[in-house]
N, C-alpha and C positions, 0 to 999 in steps of 0.2 A: 396673301392668300395661300392656302395649304395646297399643295400640288401632290395628288397621289401618283404612284408609279403603276403603269399598266403592266401586264404580264410580260410583254416583250422588253419593256424597260428593266423590270426586275431580273430577268434572264441576263441582260447586258451587264448589269452591275453585278450579279452573282458570279458571271464568267470572269469579269475583271478581277473580283476578288479572289477566286480560285487560282487565277494565274499568278496573282501576286504572292499567295501562300506557297505555291509551287516553286516559285523562284527563290523565295526566302529559304525553303527547306533544302533546295538543291545547294544554295550557297553555303548553308551551314554544313551539309553533309561533305561537300568537296573541299571545304577550307581546310588547311592542315592544323592539327592541334598545336596549342602553344609550345608544348614540349618538343615539336618537331623541328624547331628552328635551331637544331644543332647546339642544344644546352649542355652536351657533354662530348668528351673525346676531342679530336683534333679538328673540329668544324670551325669554319670561319665565322659562325654565328655565335659561337660560345665565348663568353668573356671570364670563364673559369681559368685557373691556372694552367690546365693543359690545353685550353682552347687555343685557336689560332686567329681569331678576331683582330689582335694587334698586328699580326703579320699581313693580314688582308689590308688593314687601313695603312700599314707601313707602306705596302706597295703603291697604293693610291696616292699617299702624300709624296712619293719619290717621282711621280709622274708616269707610272706605268698604266698601260690599258688593261685593267683586271676586271673580270666579272664572275660572279658566282655562276657555277653551271649545274643546273637542277634537272637535267635530262639526260638520257642515256648517251654513250659516247657516239652512237650511230647518228645522232642529230647535230653533231659538230659541223661547222660549215665545211664544203667539200675542199675549198682552197686553203683551209687553215693550216694545214701541214706545210704545204709548199711556201707558205708565207712566214714559216718559222715559228708558229704559235707554240706555247707551252701549256701542258695540261698538269695540273698539280692534283696528285692523289695522295692526301695526307692520312695515313692510317684509316683507309676505308673500313666500315664496319660491316658491309655486305659483300656477298660474293658475286663475282661476275658471271654472265652467261658466256656461252661459247661465241655468241655474236659480239659481246663486249670485248673479249679477247682478240677477235679477228680484227675489230675496228681500231683498236689500240696498236696492234701490230702494224697494220697498214698506215696509220698515222705516224708512226715511227719511220717506216720505210720511205715514207714520202718526204721527210725532212723535219717532222715534228720533234719536240723534246717533251719528255715525261719526267717530272720531278715526283718521285715516289719516296715515300717514308713508312718505316714499320716493317715487321717480318710478314704480316698477312698480305701485303700488297705483292708478294712474289706470285701470287695466282693471277695477277693482271699482267704480267710482264713476260714477254717472249725470252726463252733461254736463261732464265732466272733460277738460281740455286737457293733453296730455302734456307733459313737459319732460325735459330731459336732466340727468342726475346730474353732480355736480361730480367733480373729481379726488378719488379715494379717500383719498389721504394728503396732500390739500391742508390748509392751516392753517385751524382753525375761525375763522369770522368772527362779529363782533358786529353783532345787528341791532336796530333800534329801531322803535316802533310808528309806522305811517304813517296810522292811522285809530283813531278812538275806538271801543273795543270791550271788553266784559267780559273779553276775554282778556289785555288789558294792565294789569290791576289789579295794583298793586305789583310789576310786571315790566316795567320801563322799558328793559330790554335783555336779550336772550337770545343764546346762542351756539350754533351749529351749522355743519355743513358747507354752504358755499353752493352751490346749483345753478347750471346754465349757463343765465343770461339767462333766467329763469322770468318770463314776462310775460302771465298770464292776462288775457282780455279779454271773458269771458262776462258776460251781463246778471246773472247770479245769483252771480257770483264777486266777492269782495272781498278786496283785499290787506290784511292786518292788520300784519304785519312785513315789512320789506325794506329795500332801499337803491335808489340811482339805477340800478343794474345789474340787480338781480333781486329777485323776490319771495321770502320765506322761509316765510310763514305765510298761508294763504288760506282764506277760509270760503266755502261754497257752500251756498245755501239750496235745498232740495228738498222741496216740499210743507209739511208741518208740520214737517219736521226740518231738521238741518243737518250738514254736513261740515266738519270742522276738519281742514285738510290741512297737515301740516308737510313741508318739503322734506326733512327728515332726522331720524332718531329720536334724535339726540344728547341733547336735553333730558331724555329719560327713561331714557337708558341708565346702566349702571353707572358709567361715566366721566364722563359729563356732567350727571348730576342735581344735582351739588354745585356746578356752574359757574355764576356770575353769578346771574340770578334764574330758572334753568331749572326748579327745583322749584316755585317759586310759579306759573309759566307753565303747568307740568304740571297743577297743581291747578285753575287757571282753566279749562283745556281739557276736563276731565271734569266741572266744575261742582262745586256744593256737595254734601257728604255728606249729603243729606237723605233717604236711604233709597233713592235710585235704585240700580239694578242695574248693575254693569260687567261686561261680557263680554270677557275679554282672549283674542282668538283665538290658538290654537295649531294649529288644524286645518290652516291654509295654511302653517305652518312644517313640516308632515309629521308632526305627532304626532296621529294618530288615536286615538279612543277604543278601548279594548281590547275583545276578544270578550265579556268577562264584564259590562263595562259596558253593551255593547249588549243583551246578554241581559237585563240588569236592567230594560230599558224595555219588554220583551215579556211575555207570559204564560209564558214559558219557565221563570222560577223556580219558579212554582207547580207546574208539570208536574214539574219535577226533584224538588221537595220530595215529591210524591205517588208518584214512582217510588222515591225513597229510602225512604219509609215502607214500601212493598210490599216492596221488597228486604230491609229490616230485619226485617220480619214473616216473610218466608220463612226468613231465617237463624235467628231466634229459635224459630221453630216447626218446624224441621227435626228430625225424629226420627232419633236416632242410636241403633243397636243396640249396646250395651256388655256385656249379660250373656250367659250361655250360651243356646245354642239348644235350645228344648224342642219336643217335638212336641205339638200341640194334643191335649188330653184329649177324646176322643170317648165320649160316653155310650152305652153298649151298649143296644140297643133290645131285646136278648133277655131273656126273663124269668128272674129269679135261679133259683138251684137250689131254694130253698125253695118257690117258686111251682111249679116243676115237680114237686116231690113231692107237693105240695098237689092239683095238677092230676091227678097220677097216681092219688092216693087217691080223688079224686071219681070219675075214670073207672073205678077198680076197684070202687067201691060200685055204679056204674051199669052194670058189666060191659061197659064200652066202651073197653077198653084199646087196642084197635087204632085207635080215633079218635085218641087221644093221640099214637100212633106216627105216624099219617099226618100229623097237624099238625105235629110236630117234624121229620119227614122232609122235608116240603115245604119248610120253612124252611131246614133245612140244605143240601138239594139246591140251593135258590136262590143261597145263600152260595157253595157250591162251584162252581156254573156260572159265576157272576161272578168269582169269584178265578182260575178256570182258563181262563177266556174260551172256554168250550165252548158249543155251541148247545143250546137247550132239548130238542132230541130225543136228546141223548146217553143212552146206556144205563148201567146201574150198572156193567157191566165196564169201560166206557170211562172213567167216572168214577173208578173205583178205580185204574186204570192210569195216568191222568194225575196223581191225587193222589199216587200212589207215586213218579212220576217228578219232579213240580214240587215237591211238598211233603215228600217223603221220609217218607211214611207208610207203615206197615206194609200192604202190598198185600192180604195175606190177611184181616187184621182189618177193614179198611175195606170190602173186598169183602163180607165176611160181614154186617156191619152194614147195608150198602146192599141186599143180597139179602133179609134178614129184613124190611127196612122196606118193599121192593117187595111182599113177600108179604102184610103186614099193610095195605098200601094196596089190594091187590086182594081183601081180605076173608077171608083165610085165618085161621082161628082160632087163638088164642095164649092161652096162660095169662097171667092178670093180673100175675104176678111176671116173666114173661118181657117182658111189654111194658113193665113200669116199667123193667127193666134196660135194654131197648132205648131208652127214652126218654131216660134218664141218659146213654147212650153217644152218641146223637144230640146232646144238649146239650153234651156235652164236646167233640165235634168241632166244634161251632158256635163255642164258645169259643175253640178253637184258630185259627179263622179271623178272629177279632176281633183287630186290631193292638193290642199294649199289654195284652193281657188275661193272656198267659202268657209266660214266658220263652221265648226262641228255641229252647232245646234241648228245653223241654217241648212246643213246637208242632211241632217236627220228629220227636218221639219217636214211633214205631209202636207 
């Protein structure tokens, strides 16, 4: 059986469809493009020669708690620095804000470690002296330790792209690896924390991790895997957290769950009419014919037949006035004329019944038998005015 949709049902289906389209469009707009997953530079998403995906997976394989950080530094956990966390800034491609700089300084002062690589990272670091990058396609050089440091354990030589005469001179700066021309690795003490600054990301890249002692040097830089958390920055490589991950940090998911429950309840409880339409059954307030006959008998015994006629006449007249929409002052002739035109009743018959009823109402004497007949006629007309009580042809028959 074909079931048509009513207007309210069509609105519900249309609304659900519009909501679905909006969700799809929003998800497409807020999803990062495919090339945003760090396909270039020193991103941990990149599998290119200069990418650091191998370094990220290497730390995971060595049992370190490492995760990609795709949010601003301000969103790092409050106690991360006190717990000795490490933040890796591998040649960031975007500039920091003043808020980012303040957050990194506080992170260091509270005991955190920042592993920074490249010349541009100087903008992120407090008390850092800038240097010029070396030739991009120059041959990698081997550097040896120049100071005793935990960074040089089992790593007596490392290889990376040499900078242009990097010679830090700050009081808090210490050159760990270098040669007679330039420094290659420098540490900077900031409060309770430390910056480990590489001139180049090569020791942690896909191409350089296996070269010389680069892998061991990388592990020395991040420290022992003693439960400390490592945050590998991807935010400054242009990989921002998605709209959904942002919402996950707000009360919005609970609100969406509640909205979904309400929507589901509306859909499940929505009433759909599929059966035939039936008119409601109206219980007649008129007395049944048996009651009329009994009442007539009582009035007959009391010789009060006209009283019964008056009662039935008043009831039937009220129904007729309401059905025809006539005022209460309408005469019997007007009622008969209107009933004949609107209800197709026999004008002479209804006029005679109304006229006799008016006479009984005014107190004219009538035989009890005539009164009983008149009461039955009035009851019959009353039934005709009740919808559903008689067939249409019977109600219109005069």
